[in-house]
N, C-alpha and C positions, 0 to 999 in steps of 0.2 A: 400265643401267637404259636400257626403252623406255617413249614415252610415246605414245599417239597419239591425237589429236586429232579429233573428226568435227564440223565443220560443218553444221548442218543449216538450210538456211531456213524461215522461216515457212510458204511454199509445200509444201514437201516434207515438212515436218510434218504439215498439214493432207491434201494426199495422201495419208501413212498412216495418218492417222486415218480416215481416209473408206474406204481400203480395208481396214481392221480392220474397221469400222463394218457396211460390206456383207459380208464374209465372217461375222462374228459374227452377223448378221442375217437372210443367208439359212439360216443351220445351226440358227437358232433356230426361223424359221417351220417348217422342215423337221420339227424336233422336234414343234412344237406341231399340224403336220396331223398328223404320227405319231400322236400321242398322241389326236387328233377321230377317228382311223380304228377305231386300239386301243378308243376307246368303244361303236362303234358296231359292230364286229363282236369283241367281247369277249373271253375266253378261248377261243377256238379254235385249236387247234393250226393252223399252216401247211399241214400237208398236208391238212386237211380244206377250207381256205380253199380251197387250189388244186383244189380238185373242185368247186366250188360251180357256175363256168361251166357244167361238161360235165352235172350234176345238174339245170342248171336248164334246158338244151335237152331233157336226155331229158323232164324234166318237162312241160314245152311239147310234146313230141313226142305224149309220153300222154295229153295231155289233149283235144289236136289228133286221137285215135286213131290216130298215124302210128310210136307207138314201136317201134324196133329191137327185137329180143329182148334185146340187148344192155341197149339202154336201160331195157327191163322189166325183167330182172334186177336191174339197180342200184337202181332203185324196190322192186321188194317184197324186198330184202335190208333195206334199211334200216326199211321197213312191218314186215317180220315181227321186228326187232328194237324197234322202239318199238310195235308194236301198233296201228297206224294202217290207215285203208285206203290202199290206193295211190294212190286219187282224192283222197285229201284231204290226203294226203300232197305231191302230184304238185301241188296247187294251193296248198300252202303254201310250196314252195318256189319256185314262179313270181313267187308275193307277195314275198316277202322279195326274191330277184334281182329285181324290179321297185324295190321300196326303195332296194337296197343300189346298184342304179347309180346311182339320180337322185342321191343322196346324194356317191358316188364322182365323177360330173363334176361334182358343186359342188366338190368336194375338189381334183381336177386342175384348175378354175378357177382356186381361190383360190392354186395354188401358183403356179400361171404367172402368173396377175394380181401375186402378190405379187412374183414374181423380177424382171418387171419393172418394178417401183416401186423392187426395191431396187438395183437395175442400175442405174438411170436417175437414182439421188439424186445431189444434189452436196454435199452435208450429213448428219454423223450422225446429228441431228436428223430430215433426211427418212427415213431407215432406220428410227428409233423412228417417226414417224407412219405408217409401213406396217406397223409390226408392230402397231401399236394399232389400225387397220384390222384386219388379219388377225383379230386379236383378236372384235373386234366382230361382223365377219362369223362367227367358228366360234361365236361366243355365241347365233345366231340361222340356222346350219346346219340345213335340213329346213323350217325355219318358212315358211308360206308356200306 
């Protein structure tokens, strides 16, 4: 029969607890940010979300009377299905793109700030404070 004895100092235990708190805190922060983004985008398939930037460029070009044939065809195809005028569709796409860009920038800033605070934390309690600050910021996202 063999026994193994592991002696851990208080400092080592504290360091391990901090490392675990940081890893869990970062994962929770990313989950909260992803949930906030999903609330904004709604139940939109990823393939459609991937087209948003292209649609915004096309809509801006259309509104500036500078759309290429491909850009115009893309907008016309969607407008034909929805029954909207292409100009109305283009204006709606630009408005939504501008609103989403602002929110996306705020989410990116919150992610970067929260990560930096968590990585700089010296106690698990500081990690929890960072998560609480993120929650408070997410509750006011887009306000003001």
